[in-house]
Backbone as JSON, one array per atom type, in Angstrom:
{
  "sequence": "MERVRTILRNNVASGQEPLIRHLSLVIRGWANYHRHIAATKTFSKIDHELWYNLWRWAKKRHPKKTHTWIAQRYWRRVGGQNWAFAADTGQRTKSGKPIIRRLVQTTDTKIRRHTSPMTTARYLETNSAHLDSVVLALCA",
  "N": [[37.56, -39.19, 29.42], [39.19, -38.66, 31.49], [38.13, -36.48, 32.82], [35.85, -37.59, 33.97], [37.02, -39.41, 35.72], [38.27, -37.61, 37.45], [36.04, -36.32, 38.56], [34.91, -38.5, 39.93], [36.97, -39.05, 41.74], [36.96, -36.72, 43.27], [34.5, -36.87, 44.5], [34.15, -38.89, 46.42], [33.0, -39.04, 48.92], [30.46, -38.08, 48.5], [26.91, -38.56, 47.89], [25.16, -41.12, 45.97], [23.1, -40.27, 44.23], [23.49, -37.39, 43.76], [25.97, -37.64, 42.49], [25.3, -39.09, 40.2], [23.71, -37.18, 38.89], [25.63, -35.19, 38.33], [27.58, -36.59, 36.78], [26.0, -37.44, 34.64], [25.45, -35.11, 33.21], [27.99, -34.47, 32.17], [28.61, -36.78, 30.65], [26.45, -36.9, 28.83], [26.84, -34.49, 27.44], [29.37, -34.93, 26.25], [28.78, -37.18, 24.64], [26.78, -36.16, 22.93], [28.29, -34.28, 21.54], [30.0, -35.93, 20.08], [28.33, -37.51, 18.5], [27.99, -37.38, 15.77], [29.84, -38.71, 14.34], [31.31, -41.86, 13.37], [30.88, -43.53, 15.99], [30.08, -45.74, 17.48], [31.44, -48.07, 18.46], [33.33, -46.79, 20.04], [31.68, -45.51, 21.89], [30.7, -47.75, 23.21], [33.07, -48.73, 24.39], [33.65, -46.58, 26.08], [31.47, -46.72, 27.84], [32.1, -49.14, 29.07], [34.55, -48.51, 30.36], [33.59, -46.52, 32.02], [31.86, -48.0, 33.67], [33.77, -49.6, 34.97], [35.28, -47.64, 36.34], [33.28, -46.62, 38.02], [32.8, -48.87, 39.57], [35.24, -49.1, 40.93], [35.04, -46.71, 42.38], [32.88, -47.32, 44.06], [33.96, -49.51, 45.49], [36.0, -48.19, 46.81], [34.56, -46.6, 48.52], [33.36, -48.5, 50.16], [35.29, -50.51, 51.42], [35.35, -52.88, 52.94], [33.14, -54.34, 52.33], [31.32, -56.91, 50.55], [31.5, -58.02, 47.07], [28.98, -58.67, 46.11], [27.26, -57.27, 47.84], [27.93, -54.62, 47.2], [27.2, -54.53, 44.49], [24.42, -54.93, 44.69], [23.74, -52.67, 46.11], [24.42, -50.4, 44.54], [23.9, -50.89, 41.8], [21.2, -51.57, 39.63], [18.3, -53.17, 38.16], [16.93, -51.58, 35.58], [14.28, -50.81, 33.64], [14.85, -52.54, 30.71], [17.47, -52.98, 31.17], [20.12, -54.53, 32.71], [22.35, -54.1, 35.47], [22.38, -51.26, 35.8], [23.61, -48.23, 36.82], [22.12, -46.76, 39.29], [19.97, -44.76, 41.38], [17.7, -44.38, 44.1], [15.58, -41.64, 44.3], [14.17, -40.81, 46.46], [11.72, -39.78, 46.12], [8.29, -40.27, 45.17], [6.01, -41.63, 42.72], [2.62, -40.84, 41.72], [1.28, -43.21, 41.95], [2.73, -44.46, 43.86], [5.14, -45.68, 43.32], [8.73, -45.82, 43.51], [10.84, -43.13, 42.4], [13.42, -43.47, 40.19], [16.74, -42.52, 39.53], [18.81, -42.85, 36.83], [22.09, -43.39, 35.64], [23.22, -41.81, 32.73], [24.07, -43.4, 29.68], [26.58, -43.6, 27.15], [25.96, -45.16, 24.97], [23.25, -44.92, 24.77], [22.82, -42.73, 23.24], [21.72, -41.63, 20.13], [23.22, -42.13, 16.99], [23.71, -39.66, 14.68], [24.03, -38.97, 11.39], [25.82, -36.53, 9.56], [24.26, -34.39, 7.27], [24.82, -33.03, 4.13], [24.35, -29.62, 3.25], [24.27, -29.04, 0.55], [23.38, -31.4, -0.61], [20.77, -31.46, 0.28], [19.81, -29.15, -0.98], [20.06, -29.91, -3.7], [18.22, -32.0, -3.74], [15.84, -30.6, -3.3], [15.81, -29.02, -5.61], [15.53, -30.94, -7.69], [13.08, -32.0, -7.11], [11.29, -29.92, -7.27], [9.09, -29.41, -8.93], [7.29, -31.37, -8.11], [7.0, -30.6, -5.44], [5.85, -28.08, -5.76], [3.33, -28.79, -6.76], [2.3, -30.12, -4.55], [2.18, -28.07, -2.64], [0.33, -26.38, -3.9], [-1.9, -28.03, -3.85], [-2.34, -28.22, -1.11], [-2.94, -25.58, -0.48], [-5.29, -25.16, -1.76]],
  "CA": [[37.48, -40.08, 30.56], [39.95, -38.07, 32.6], [37.22, -35.62, 33.57], [34.99, -38.49, 34.77], [37.86, -39.91, 36.83], [38.45, -36.5, 38.39], [34.77, -36.16, 39.28], [34.77, -39.62, 40.86], [37.98, -38.88, 42.78], [36.57, -35.6, 44.13], [33.19, -37.11, 45.1], [34.13, -40.19, 47.1], [32.11, -38.96, 50.07], [29.11, -37.62, 48.15], [25.94, -39.62, 47.66], [25.06, -41.67, 44.62], [22.18, -39.48, 43.4], [24.17, -36.19, 43.24], [27.02, -38.07, 41.58], [24.65, -39.44, 38.94], [23.33, -35.93, 38.23], [26.85, -34.52, 37.85], [28.18, -37.37, 35.7], [25.1, -37.49, 33.48], [25.66, -33.89, 32.42], [29.26, -34.58, 31.46], [28.52, -37.87, 29.68], [25.51, -36.51, 27.77], [27.49, -33.46, 26.63], [30.42, -35.56, 25.43], [28.15, -38.05, 23.65], [26.13, -35.32, 21.93], [29.33, -33.67, 20.72], [30.61, -36.93, 19.21], [27.35, -38.41, 17.9], [27.94, -37.22, 14.32], [30.88, -39.52, 13.72], [31.1, -43.3, 13.59], [31.38, -43.67, 17.36], [29.37, -46.8, 18.2], [32.41, -48.88, 19.22], [33.92, -45.92, 21.04], [30.67, -45.34, 22.94], [30.68, -48.99, 23.98], [34.28, -48.75, 25.21], [33.5, -45.56, 27.12], [30.55, -47.27, 28.84], [32.83, -50.15, 29.84], [35.48, -47.79, 31.23], [32.78, -45.84, 33.03], [31.44, -49.01, 34.63], [34.96, -49.98, 35.75], [35.6, -46.54, 37.26], [32.24, -46.57, 39.04], [33.03, -50.01, 40.46], [36.35, -48.7, 41.8], [34.51, -45.69, 43.29], [32.07, -48.0, 45.07], [34.88, -50.29, 46.32], [36.73, -47.26, 47.65], [33.62, -46.16, 49.56], [33.04, -49.62, 51.05], [36.37, -51.48, 51.21], [35.16, -54.13, 53.68], [31.91, -54.98, 51.88], [31.51, -57.91, 49.49], [31.12, -57.61, 45.72], [27.53, -58.82, 45.99], [26.63, -56.16, 48.55], [28.16, -53.41, 46.41], [26.37, -54.62, 43.28], [23.02, -54.73, 45.07], [23.57, -51.32, 46.65], [24.59, -49.34, 43.55], [23.43, -51.24, 40.47], [19.83, -52.09, 39.63], [17.7, -53.47, 36.87], [16.04, -50.46, 35.23], [13.75, -51.1, 32.31], [15.4, -53.8, 30.22], [18.91, -52.97, 31.35], [20.72, -55.01, 33.96], [23.55, -53.38, 35.88], [22.27, -49.82, 35.6], [24.04, -47.45, 37.99], [20.91, -45.98, 39.55], [19.69, -44.47, 42.78], [16.35, -43.96, 44.46], [15.63, -40.21, 44.61], [13.41, -40.55, 47.68], [10.41, -39.29, 45.72], [7.37, -41.31, 44.7], [5.0, -41.25, 41.74], [1.28, -40.8, 42.32], [0.88, -44.58, 42.25], [3.52, -44.94, 44.99], [6.41, -46.3, 42.9], [9.87, -44.91, 43.71], [11.45, -42.52, 41.21], [14.82, -43.91, 40.1], [17.6, -41.75, 38.63], [19.79, -43.74, 36.23], [23.2, -42.73, 34.96], [23.14, -41.84, 31.27], [25.15, -44.12, 29.03], [26.85, -43.06, 25.82], [25.3, -46.0, 23.95], [21.86, -44.47, 24.65], [22.79, -41.63, 22.28], [21.54, -42.03, 18.73], [24.2, -41.6, 16.06], [23.06, -38.95, 13.58], [25.0, -38.61, 10.37], [25.73, -35.16, 9.06], [23.82, -34.29, 5.88], [25.35, -31.84, 3.5], [23.32, -28.69, 2.77], [24.19, -29.13, -0.91], [22.55, -32.55, -0.93], [19.39, -31.03, 0.51], [19.46, -28.2, -2.04], [19.86, -30.68, -4.93], [16.97, -32.73, -3.61], [14.75, -29.66, -3.49], [15.79, -28.61, -7.02], [15.03, -32.01, -8.55], [11.69, -32.29, -6.78], [10.55, -28.67, -7.12], [7.79, -29.51, -9.6], [6.44, -32.15, -7.23], [6.7, -29.8, -4.25], [4.89, -27.02, -6.16], [2.0, -29.38, -6.86], [1.86, -30.42, -3.18], [1.83, -26.8, -2.01], [-0.92, -25.92, -4.51], [-2.96, -28.89, -3.38], [-2.6, -27.87, 0.27], [-3.52, -24.24, -0.41], [-6.63, -25.16, -2.38]],
  "C": [[38.21, -39.49, 31.77], [39.05, -37.18, 33.46], [36.3, -36.46, 34.46], [35.78, -39.02, 35.96], [38.07, -38.84, 37.89], [37.19, -36.28, 39.22], [34.6, -37.26, 40.31], [35.75, -39.48, 42.03], [37.56, -37.8, 43.78], [35.26, -35.83, 44.86], [33.09, -38.47, 45.77], [33.12, -40.16, 48.24], [30.69, -38.53, 49.72], [28.2, -38.81, 47.87], [25.87, -40.03, 46.2], [24.2, -40.78, 43.72], [22.81, -38.18, 42.91], [25.29, -36.53, 42.26], [26.44, -38.41, 40.21], [24.25, -38.17, 38.18], [24.54, -35.25, 37.6], [27.45, -35.28, 36.66], [27.3, -37.4, 34.46], [25.26, -36.27, 32.59], [26.92, -33.99, 31.56], [29.17, -35.62, 30.35], [27.61, -37.48, 28.52], [26.13, -35.46, 26.87], [28.55, -34.05, 25.71], [29.8, -36.4, 24.32], [27.45, -37.23, 22.56], [27.13, -34.64, 21.01], [29.86, -34.66, 19.69], [29.6, -37.81, 18.46], [27.3, -38.33, 16.38], [29.01, -38.03, 13.6], [30.58, -40.99, 13.99], [31.68, -43.67, 14.95], [30.73, -44.8, 18.13], [30.32, -47.64, 19.04], [33.05, -48.05, 20.33], [32.95, -45.7, 22.2], [30.61, -46.58, 23.82], [31.89, -49.09, 24.9], [34.2, -47.75, 26.36], [32.58, -46.07, 28.22], [31.25, -48.32, 29.7], [33.8, -49.49, 30.82], [34.73, -47.07, 32.35], [32.32, -46.83, 34.1], [32.6, -49.39, 35.54], [35.31, -48.9, 36.78], [34.55, -46.39, 38.36], [32.39, -47.71, 40.05], [34.16, -49.68, 41.44], [35.91, -47.65, 42.81], [33.72, -46.34, 44.42], [32.95, -48.83, 46.02], [35.67, -49.39, 47.27], [35.83, -46.76, 48.79], [33.37, -47.24, 50.6], [34.09, -50.73, 50.91], [36.14, -52.83, 51.9], [33.89, -54.89, 53.26], [32.21, -55.94, 50.72], [31.08, -57.33, 48.14], [29.6, -57.66, 45.54], [26.81, -57.65, 46.67], [26.76, -54.87, 47.75], [27.28, -53.4, 45.17], [24.91, -54.36, 43.6], [22.75, -53.31, 45.54], [23.55, -50.26, 45.54], [24.04, -49.66, 42.17], [22.06, -51.91, 40.56], [19.45, -52.53, 38.22], [16.69, -52.37, 36.61], [15.58, -50.68, 33.8], [14.25, -52.47, 31.87], [16.89, -53.92, 30.45], [19.3, -53.5, 32.72], [21.94, -54.15, 34.26], [23.49, -51.91, 35.5], [22.68, -49.13, 36.9], [22.91, -46.47, 38.27], [20.68, -45.83, 41.04], [18.24, -44.06, 42.95], [16.43, -42.5, 44.88], [14.92, -39.86, 45.91], [12.02, -40.01, 47.38], [9.58, -40.46, 45.19], [6.45, -40.75, 43.62], [3.65, -41.23, 42.43], [0.8, -42.2, 42.69], [1.72, -45.2, 43.37], [4.83, -45.61, 44.62], [7.55, -45.32, 43.12], [10.38, -44.37, 42.38], [12.93, -42.83, 41.25], [15.56, -43.0, 39.13], [18.72, -42.67, 38.16], [20.87, -42.92, 35.55], [23.05, -42.89, 33.45], [24.32, -42.63, 30.73], [25.35, -43.54, 27.63], [26.16, -43.87, 24.74], [23.81, -45.68, 23.84], [21.71, -43.38, 23.59], [22.66, -42.17, 20.87], [22.61, -41.36, 17.88], [23.44, -40.94, 14.91], [24.13, -38.5, 12.6], [24.75, -37.18, 9.9], [25.26, -35.2, 7.61], [24.29, -32.96, 5.32], [24.22, -30.92, 3.06], [23.17, -28.74, 1.25], [23.32, -30.31, -1.34], [21.08, -32.19, -0.77], [18.94, -30.08, -0.58], [19.21, -28.92, -3.36], [18.56, -31.45, -4.89], [15.78, -31.81, -3.86], [14.65, -29.2, -4.94], [15.17, -29.69, -7.9], [13.56, -32.3, -8.29], [10.84, -31.02, -6.67], [9.19, -28.73, -7.8], [6.8, -30.28, -8.72], [6.04, -31.33, -6.0], [5.72, -28.67, -4.57], [3.48, -27.59, -6.22], [1.45, -29.7, -5.46], [1.41, -29.15, -2.48], [0.52, -26.28, -2.58], [-2.1, -26.74, -4.01], [-3.32, -28.56, -1.93], [-3.28, -26.52, 0.41], [-4.95, -24.21, -0.94], [-7.7, -25.62, -1.43]]
}
C-alpha cells in the first residue's frame, strides 16, 4: 500500500486516466503475486484502503468542491459495479459509445490454489490405463 500512496502523492497534478494506467499495473502485479494464498479478505481490505486513498487524492485536487461533485467526477457505474474509479479515455467505439478505463481491483483477481506436481504425477499413474485407451481411441 505504501507504493500506491507514493504514486498518489507524486501524481496529484496528473490526470485521472494516466493515474489509472499507472496504478492498475502496480495493483495487478501485486494481486497476481499473492493470488496463490488465501487472500480474499486481504484483497477486500486492500480495495477498501485503495478507495480511501483515492478519495483523499480527489479531495486534495479539489478542496473546495462538494463530496457529491467529486463522486460524480471520478467514480462511475461500470458494468455491475457502483463506485468504480474510472475515466473516459476520449476515444469512441464504432457504435459511438465512449471507451472507459476502470481501475483494476484486487478482488477481480481469481484465487488459484497451488497444485503439487506429485499430486498430478500420482493422478497420471493411477489413470494411465484409462489414458492409454483414450490415446489409442483418438489415434485410430
